[in-house]
ZAGU-272657 format. One record per residue (C-alpha): residue number from 1; residue in three letters; x negated, y, z. Coordinates in pm, 1 decimal, padded with zeros to 6 digits. Example, Ala and Ser with C-alpha at 12.3 -4.5 7.8 and 13.67 -1.06 7.14 Angstrom:
2
  pos  code         x         y         z
    1   ALA  -01230.0  -00450.0   00780.0
    2   SER  -01367.0  -00106.0   00714.0
! end
This chain:
381
  pos  code         x         y         z
    1   UNK   07473.1  -00733.8   04129.2
    2   UNK   07401.3  -00593.2   03754.0
    3   UNK   07348.9  -00770.1   03449.7
    4   UNK   07178.6  -00609.8   03153.3
    5   UNK   07172.7  -00763.8   02809.4
    6   UNK   07048.6  -00638.7   02480.3
    7   UNK   07034.3  -00922.4   02243.2
    8   UNK   06785.7  -01203.5   02394.2
    9   UNK   06628.7  -00982.4   02655.6
   10   UNK   06802.4  -00940.7   03024.5
   11   UNK   06747.7  -00754.1   03323.8
   12   UNK   06906.3  -00858.9   03657.3
   13   UNK   06913.4  -00626.0   03932.0
   14   UNK   07125.5  -00627.5   04260.7
   15   UNK   07028.3  -00635.9   04648.5
   16   UNK   07119.4  -00995.9   04732.4
   17   UNK   06787.5  -01213.7   04618.8
   18   UNK   06964.8  -01514.3   04697.9
   19   UNK   07259.4  -01391.7   04461.8
   20   UNK   06988.9  -01351.9   04244.4
   21   UNK   06836.3  -01639.5   04246.2
   22   UNK   07138.4  -01828.7   04240.5
   23   UNK   07214.3  -01694.3   03942.3
   24   UNK   06894.8  -01710.7   03728.3
   25   UNK   06914.2  -02124.1   03854.8
   26   UNK   07244.3  -02118.4   03661.3
   27   UNK   07119.1  -01938.0   03362.6
   28   UNK   06800.6  -02179.7   03334.8
   29   UNK   07038.3  -02484.9   03360.6
   30   UNK   07230.8  -02374.7   03090.5
   31   UNK   07005.2  -02195.4   02851.6
   32   UNK   06632.1  -02232.3   02789.1
   33   UNK   06471.0  -01895.9   02889.5
   34   UNK   06178.7  -01771.5   03054.4
   35   UNK   06189.2  -01567.4   03385.4
   36   UNK   05923.6  -01275.5   03339.4
   37   UNK   05948.0  -01211.8   03710.3
   38   UNK   05976.3  -00829.2   03863.6
   39   UNK   06045.8  -00609.3   03576.2
   40   UNK   05759.1  -00462.2   03396.9
   41   UNK   05836.6  -00375.8   03036.5
   42   UNK   06188.8  -00378.8   02866.2
   43   UNK   06243.5  -00299.2   02451.2
   44   UNK   05922.5  -00073.4   02442.5
   45   UNK   05957.0   00101.9   02820.6
   46   UNK   05732.0   00027.7   03072.3
   47   UNK   05829.7   00015.1   03457.7
   48   UNK   05593.0   00024.7   03737.9
   49   UNK   05736.9  -00053.6   04079.6
   50   UNK   05573.6   00249.1   04333.8
   51   UNK   05632.5   00280.3   04680.7
   52   UNK   05866.2   00622.6   04578.8
   53   UNK   06028.6   00402.5   04306.2
   54   UNK   06019.4   00295.5   03971.7
   55   UNK   05842.5   00492.2   03692.4
   56   UNK   05910.9   00480.2   03344.0
   57   UNK   05742.1   00542.9   03069.8
   58   UNK   05616.6   00427.8   02704.6
   59   UNK   05260.4   00516.4   02661.0
   60   UNK   05169.2   00179.8   02474.3
   61   UNK   05445.2   00280.6   02227.8
   62   UNK   05320.8   00623.9   02200.5
   63   UNK   04939.5   00505.9   02151.3
   64   UNK   05096.7   00252.6   01877.6
   65   UNK   05331.7   00539.1   01696.0
   66   UNK   04991.0   00736.8   01701.6
   67   UNK   04760.1   00493.4   01518.7
   68   UNK   05087.5   00424.8   01286.4
   69   UNK   05080.3   00767.1   01177.6
   70   UNK   04700.7   00837.4   01195.6
   71   UNK   04690.2   01108.2   01474.0
   72   UNK   04415.7   00903.2   01721.5
   73   UNK   04174.7   01129.6   01704.4
   74   UNK   04419.2   01442.0   01650.4
   75   UNK   04363.1   01741.2   01927.4
   76   UNK   04592.3   01760.0   02209.9
   77   UNK   04834.7   02067.3   02253.9
   78   UNK   04980.8   02209.1   02565.5
   79   UNK   05387.0   02193.7   02414.6
   80   UNK   05571.0   02070.2   02148.0
   81   UNK   05682.5   02340.0   01967.8
   82   UNK   05552.6   02730.4   01927.2
   83   UNK   05794.7   02981.4   02103.7
   84   UNK   05715.5   03252.7   01813.8
   85   UNK   05712.6   03057.9   01530.9
   86   UNK   06057.4   02849.4   01495.4
   87   UNK   06143.3   02902.6   01137.2
   88   UNK   06176.4   02608.4   00907.3
   89   UNK   06327.8   02705.1   00606.6
   90   UNK   06457.2   02465.0   00296.2
   91   UNK   06288.5   02674.6   00048.9
   92   UNK   05954.3   02587.6   00185.3
   93   UNK   05746.5   02328.9  -00048.1
   94   UNK   05876.1   01917.1  -00013.2
   95   UNK   05662.6   01709.8   00147.6
   96   UNK   05517.1   01416.6  -00090.3
   97   UNK   05622.1   01116.6   00108.9
   98   UNK   05957.5   01126.9   00273.8
   99   UNK   05967.6   00747.3   00354.7
  100   UNK   05634.4   00839.3   00586.5
  101   UNK   05800.0   01101.6   00774.5
  102   UNK   06131.3   00910.3   00823.8
  103   UNK   05933.5   00655.6   00939.5
  104   UNK   05760.7   00873.8   01224.1
  105   UNK   06014.1   01124.2   01295.4
  106   UNK   06237.1   00743.4   01344.5
  107   UNK   05970.9   00667.8   01582.8
  108   UNK   05971.5   00973.7   01772.0
  109   UNK   06320.6   00929.0   01836.2
  110   UNK   06283.5   00601.7   02001.6
  111   UNK   06025.2   00814.0   02271.5
  112   UNK   06303.9   01008.2   02390.3
  113   UNK   06412.3   00737.9   02622.4
  114   UNK   06181.4   00795.7   02855.4
  115   UNK   06067.3   01235.1   02760.7
  116   UNK   06307.9   01434.2   02778.7
  117   UNK   06046.2   01685.6   02695.7
  118   UNK   06059.7   01593.7   02346.9
  119   UNK   06414.0   01608.0   02307.4
  120   UNK   06442.0   01961.6   02128.1
  121   UNK   06166.7   01936.4   01929.7
  122   UNK   06281.7   01585.2   01798.4
  123   UNK   06603.2   01732.3   01696.7
  124   UNK   06505.0   02000.0   01557.5
  125   UNK   06249.6   01807.0   01300.3
  126   UNK   06514.2   01561.9   01264.2
  127   UNK   06758.7   01818.7   01096.0
  128   UNK   06484.7   01750.2   00814.8
  129   UNK   06499.0   01367.6   00736.4
  130   UNK   06703.8   01423.9   00386.0
  131   UNK   06461.2   01669.1   00284.1
  132   UNK   06175.2   01701.3   00436.1
  133   UNK   05906.4   01964.8   00347.6
  134   UNK   05580.8   02081.4   00435.1
  135   UNK   05661.9   02303.2   00734.4
  136   UNK   05844.9   02047.5   00917.4
  137   UNK   05613.8   01809.6   00839.6
  138   UNK   05379.5   02052.7   01048.5
  139   UNK   05620.2   02021.6   01325.3
  140   UNK   05611.6   01644.2   01344.6
  141   UNK   05205.0   01650.2   01368.9
  142   UNK   05228.0   01953.5   01640.9
  143   UNK   05481.8   01675.6   01814.0
  144   UNK   05263.1   01416.3   01735.5
  145   UNK   04910.6   01633.1   01877.9
  146   UNK   05141.9   01723.6   02233.6
  147   UNK   05240.3   01279.4   02272.9
  148   UNK   04838.8   01257.1   02199.6
  149   UNK   04727.3   01459.3   02566.6
  150   UNK   05068.7   01348.0   02740.5
  151   UNK   05099.7   00941.6   02667.0
  152   UNK   05069.4   00865.2   03017.5
  153   UNK   05367.5   01105.3   03108.2
  154   UNK   05690.1   00935.9   03227.8
  155   UNK   06027.7   00969.2   03412.7
  156   UNK   06031.1   00915.2   03790.6
  157   UNK   06306.0   00752.2   03927.3
  158   UNK   06327.2   00784.7   04323.5
  159   UNK   06498.7   00549.1   04567.4
  160   UNK   06533.3   00731.6   04834.8
  161   UNK   06805.0   01008.7   04712.5
  162   UNK   07160.4   01111.8   04763.7
  163   UNK   07392.9   00990.9   04516.1
  164   UNK   07589.4   01329.6   04444.2
  165   UNK   07632.5   01404.8   04052.4
  166   UNK   07557.4   01747.8   03917.5
  167   UNK   07424.6   01913.6   03541.3
  168   UNK   07268.3   02243.1   03371.8
  169   UNK   07374.0   02290.0   03056.6
  170   UNK   07281.0   02560.0   02823.5
  171   UNK   07335.1   02718.6   02495.8
  172   UNK   07168.3   02851.6   02185.5
  173   UNK   07360.2   03137.2   02044.9
  174   UNK   07307.1   03080.0   01677.3
  175   UNK   06968.0   02968.5   01679.8
  176   UNK   06958.9   02802.3   01393.7
  177   UNK   06772.0   03053.5   01077.8
  178   UNK   06956.0   02839.7   00803.6
  179   UNK   07320.5   02751.6   00931.4
  180   UNK   07361.1   02981.1   01222.9
  181   UNK   07502.3   02699.3   01472.0
  182   UNK   07425.2   02673.7   01864.3
  183   UNK   07290.3   02406.7   02006.0
  184   UNK   07348.6   02255.0   02302.1
  185   UNK   07109.9   02134.3   02576.8
  186   UNK   07238.2   01961.2   02914.9
  187   UNK   07064.5   01715.6   03144.7
  188   UNK   07265.1   01539.4   03441.1
  189   UNK   07119.8   01377.5   03782.2
  190   UNK   07207.8   01154.6   04043.7
  191   UNK   07069.9   01312.5   04318.0
  192   UNK   06686.6   01402.1   04253.2
  193   UNK   06690.4   01154.2   03899.6
  194   UNK   06731.1   01287.6   03598.4
  195   UNK   06923.8   00992.3   03445.6
  196   UNK   07080.4   01183.6   03082.6
  197   UNK   07015.0   01452.2   02876.9
  198   UNK   07069.3   01555.6   02516.0
  199   UNK   06995.5   01836.0   02275.5
  200   UNK   07274.4   01855.9   02008.9
  201   UNK   07361.9   02164.0   01738.3
  202   UNK   07732.9   02236.1   01747.3
  203   UNK   07907.5   02124.6   01473.5
  204   UNK   08069.9   02476.3   01373.4
  205   UNK   07967.6   02821.3   01423.3
  206   UNK   08044.6   03007.9   01733.0
  207   UNK   08164.7   03373.0   01705.8
  208   UNK   08087.9   03458.3   01996.9
  209   UNK   07758.6   03375.1   02269.2
  210   UNK   08114.3   03252.8   02522.5
  211   UNK   08212.8   03079.0   02279.1
  212   UNK   07854.5   02902.0   02264.3
  213   UNK   07851.7   02846.1   02599.4
  214   UNK   08173.4   02685.1   02666.8
  215   UNK   08161.4   02432.6   02398.0
  216   UNK   07819.6   02349.7   02563.0
  217   UNK   08012.8   02339.2   02885.7
  218   UNK   08311.1   02123.6   02753.3
  219   UNK   08006.4   01851.5   02596.6
  220   UNK   07834.5   01885.0   02960.4
  221   UNK   08166.3   01822.4   03117.8
  222   UNK   08239.1   01511.5   02887.7
  223   UNK   07911.5   01369.4   02982.1
  224   UNK   07980.3   01414.4   03350.0
  225   UNK   08316.0   01193.1   03316.8
  226   UNK   08161.2   00933.0   03167.0
  227   UNK   07883.6   00885.0   03415.1
  228   UNK   08152.9   00884.8   03680.0
  229   UNK   08314.6   00649.4   03547.6
  230   UNK   08033.9   00432.8   03467.4
  231   UNK   07937.8   00477.4   03856.6
  232   UNK   08267.5   00367.7   03952.2
  233   UNK   08243.6   00044.6   03761.8
  234   UNK   07921.9  -00062.1   03931.0
  235   UNK   08014.8   00070.4   04285.4
  236   UNK   07838.5   00353.4   04357.9
  237   UNK   08129.9   00582.2   04497.6
  238   UNK   08131.7   00959.7   04464.5
  239   UNK   08190.7   01115.8   04790.3
  240   UNK   08188.8   01486.0   04605.3
  241   UNK   08329.8   01624.5   04301.9
  242   UNK   08059.3   01677.8   04002.9
  243   UNK   07852.8   02001.9   04027.8
  244   UNK   07809.3   02197.7   03652.8
  245   UNK   07544.8   02409.3   03675.2
  246   UNK   07598.4   02759.0   03454.7
  247   UNK   07418.0   03098.0   03376.8
  248   UNK   07681.3   03244.2   03169.5
  249   UNK   07907.8   03416.3   03389.8
  250   UNK   08186.6   03501.6   03111.5
  251   UNK   08209.5   03096.6   03052.7
  252   UNK   08190.5   03041.9   03453.1
  253   UNK   08493.5   03291.5   03489.4
  254   UNK   08699.0   03081.0   03197.6
  255   UNK   08673.6   02774.3   03339.9
  256   UNK   08813.5   02935.5   03699.2
  257   UNK   09054.6   03187.6   03632.3
  258   UNK   09345.9   03091.3   03321.5
  259   UNK   09414.9   03468.2   03255.1
  260   UNK   09129.1   03442.6   02998.5
  261   UNK   09313.9   03186.3   02783.4
  262   UNK   09451.4   03480.0   02570.3
  263   UNK   09133.5   03563.8   02437.6
  264   UNK   09002.8   03246.0   02367.0
  265   UNK   09216.3   03071.5   02145.8
  266   UNK   08942.8   02910.7   01855.7
  267   UNK   08825.0   02716.1   02164.3
  268   UNK   09150.4   02647.9   02333.0
  269   UNK   09063.6   02224.1   02333.4
  270   UNK   08780.5   02263.7   02484.8
  271   UNK   08914.0   02558.7   02753.0
  272   UNK   09191.6   02289.1   02834.3
  273   UNK   08928.9   02035.3   02854.8
  274   UNK   08723.7   02181.4   03123.5
  275   UNK   08978.0   02352.6   03315.5
  276   UNK   09194.4   02034.9   03355.7
  277   UNK   08903.0   01866.3   03540.4
  278   UNK   08828.9   02168.1   03742.5
  279   UNK   09190.4   02200.4   03875.5
  280   UNK   09197.0   01860.2   03972.2
  281   UNK   08844.7   01879.6   04178.8
  282   UNK   08673.3   01618.9   03958.4
  283   UNK   08473.8   01925.7   03875.1
  284   UNK   08244.3   02220.4   04033.7
  285   UNK   08119.9   02526.1   03811.1
  286   UNK   07831.7   02740.3   03984.7
  287   UNK   07629.4   03002.1   03855.2
  288   UNK   07240.3   02965.5   03845.6
  289   UNK   07006.2   03222.1   03742.5
  290   UNK   06841.8   03160.6   03398.0
  291   UNK   06500.7   03140.3   03519.0
  292   UNK   06628.2   02861.8   03750.1
  293   UNK   06820.9   02682.8   03399.7
  294   UNK   06649.8   02360.2   03355.0
  295   UNK   06835.2   02289.2   03013.9
  296   UNK   06636.6   02622.4   02863.6
  297   UNK   06373.1   02318.8   02784.0
  298   UNK   06656.6   02174.0   02524.2
  299   UNK   06765.6   02449.9   02331.7
  300   UNK   06490.9   02654.9   02275.5
  301   UNK   06081.0   02682.5   02262.2
  302   UNK   05949.0   02767.8   02539.6
  303   UNK   05613.8   02948.1   02654.8
  304   UNK   05352.3   02660.9   02794.1
  305   UNK   05350.3   02820.9   03158.8
  306   UNK   05784.1   02790.9   03114.0
  307   UNK   05763.1   02475.9   02932.9
  308   UNK   05533.6   02301.1   03173.9
  309   UNK   05752.7   02421.9   03481.4
  310   UNK   06110.8   02268.4   03367.7
  311   UNK   05913.5   01984.7   03258.9
  312   UNK   05826.1   01921.9   03643.9
  313   UNK   06114.3   01974.0   03719.8
  314   UNK   06345.9   01711.8   03526.5
  315   UNK   06077.6   01448.2   03688.9
  316   UNK   05825.7   01432.6   03466.8
  317   UNK   05515.2   01328.8   03544.6
  318   UNK   05250.5   01108.8   03539.3
  319   UNK   05148.5   00822.1   03669.8
  320   UNK   04878.3   00956.2   03938.6
  321   UNK   05022.3   01245.1   03961.4
  322   UNK   05385.9   01032.4   04184.6
  323   UNK   05407.8   01159.1   04547.8
  324   UNK   05454.4   00878.0   04812.0
  325   UNK   05687.6   00997.8   05073.3
  326   UNK   05968.8   00733.6   04928.4
  327   UNK   06075.6   00406.3   05009.2
  328   UNK   06159.2   00100.8   04700.8
  329   UNK   06462.9  -00118.5   04810.6
  330   UNK   06549.0  -00215.9   04489.2
  331   UNK   06516.6  -00579.5   04338.3
  332   UNK   06458.0  -00610.1   03986.4
  333   UNK   06387.5  -00930.1   03796.8
  334   UNK   06350.7  -00955.9   03403.3
  335   UNK   06450.1  -01221.3   03201.4
  336   UNK   06288.5  -01269.2   02838.2
  337   UNK   06366.3  -01484.8   02533.4
  338   UNK   06713.3  -01575.9   02634.4
  339   UNK   06834.1  -01850.3   02401.1
  340   UNK   07103.5  -02111.2   02354.6
  341   UNK   06979.7  -02487.2   02381.4
  342   UNK   07009.6  -02466.0   02008.3
  343   UNK   06722.9  -02212.8   01963.2
  344   UNK   07003.7  -01939.9   01819.1
  345   UNK   07016.8  -01606.7   01942.3
  346   UNK   07234.4  -01493.0   02250.2
  347   UNK   07417.5  -01218.1   02130.1
  348   UNK   07636.8  -01153.8   02427.0
  349   UNK   07754.5  -01316.0   02699.0
  350   UNK   08146.0  -01298.0   02674.2
  351   UNK   08196.8  -01708.0   02608.2
  352   UNK   08420.6  -01882.7   02872.9
  353   UNK   08103.2  -02017.2   03046.8
  354   UNK   08016.2  -01677.2   03108.6
  355   UNK   08355.7  -01541.9   03224.4
  356   UNK   08405.6  -01822.5   03457.4
  357   UNK   08016.1  -01772.5   03606.6
  358   UNK   08043.9  -01383.9   03668.0
  359   UNK   08431.3  -01425.7   03833.1
  360   UNK   08194.0  -01690.2   04069.9
  361   UNK   07967.0  -01415.6   04140.8
  362   UNK   08122.5  -01158.4   04140.5
  363   UNK   07976.6  -01002.2   03819.3
  364   UNK   08104.2  -00733.0   03580.1
  365   UNK   08078.5  -00901.3   03230.6
  366   UNK   08151.3  -00571.1   03054.9
  367   UNK   07782.3  -00417.2   03094.5
  368   UNK   07580.0  -00401.8   02815.6
  369   UNK   07298.3  -00230.1   02653.7
  370   UNK   07440.5   00164.3   02656.4
  371   UNK   07344.6   00093.8   03088.0
  372   UNK   06999.1   00187.8   02995.6
  373   UNK   07064.1   00543.9   02876.3
  374   UNK   07137.5   00613.6   03229.7
  375   UNK   06884.8   00366.9   03400.1
  376   UNK   07212.3   00195.2   03584.9
  377   UNK   07000.4  -00113.1   03628.7
  378   UNK   06711.4   00120.2   03813.3
  379   UNK   06909.8   00195.7   04125.2
  380   UNK   07116.2  -00007.1   04320.2
  381   UNK   06979.3   00031.9   04656.5
! end
């Protein structure tokens, strides 16, 4: 059984109904709370139980965001960024209402919890939070127009999936026109389920495409390492080493061939980190062709066809488009508005009562809200 707690909202999940009922009853005797039944809504994320597994989406949140931005009647568009017009220059005229810009972009950031397809575009527009320009505002409006046409889009979590961990990563060398820093993008999968993703500008300027790719490889390796530790803590055993798919042969050879070390002293720390994981057998690197590289969607603007193809491969679909050849065997219970008897908010179950009860029921008490990023509370068959 896993307990996920955020302030006064809680999710319980497990494959033992008797244990869930016993724990819920104990909570009810100790605290004033409301049992909301099967999981359907948590922190703005809507959850639909289907025969295939779970479907996560934020259609209500997206609609509220469009209303706040006064874009409800806007014309939908097929992709959030145009592939030929990536040029947001600092010398452009400033936007007249920076507060509005930051409020809407901050709301868009939370939408990436279930929308990996928005990660790159929102990462680009967020780089102008400190000094919003008219060009950045126009990009924000384009993203909102894309959201308008895809409010029903969400992430599918399949129950009938393997538990193998693997990832795709990519880097766009010197892609930022103002700083010439590269962009790292990756997505990780647990079986067929996309569980984490990122689009982020690298902290330093890479002097070669191989350096940019290898730094991206190191970032993705760190994510895979963290996920493997997390899965181990919740009882999911990895029978095979994590696999990392790369479309750059230079970075791939550096990860397995120590002869290249003398040529790459400027990325020595990243080199040793990845090389050690490969040597220990906890990471396997594999080549993937560029046209099959899923991480492209996190590093650069794409054409409509390429964008929608990769979006589908990430597991994004509308609620009505889901296939029906999987069987759900998870049991999720949502407990909301959890409060102490005195009426104060519970900040975390770290007291003696929970510690004792956790030992009695065999629950780890160090579970935190960070679990939501990997949807660990949704896959415990």
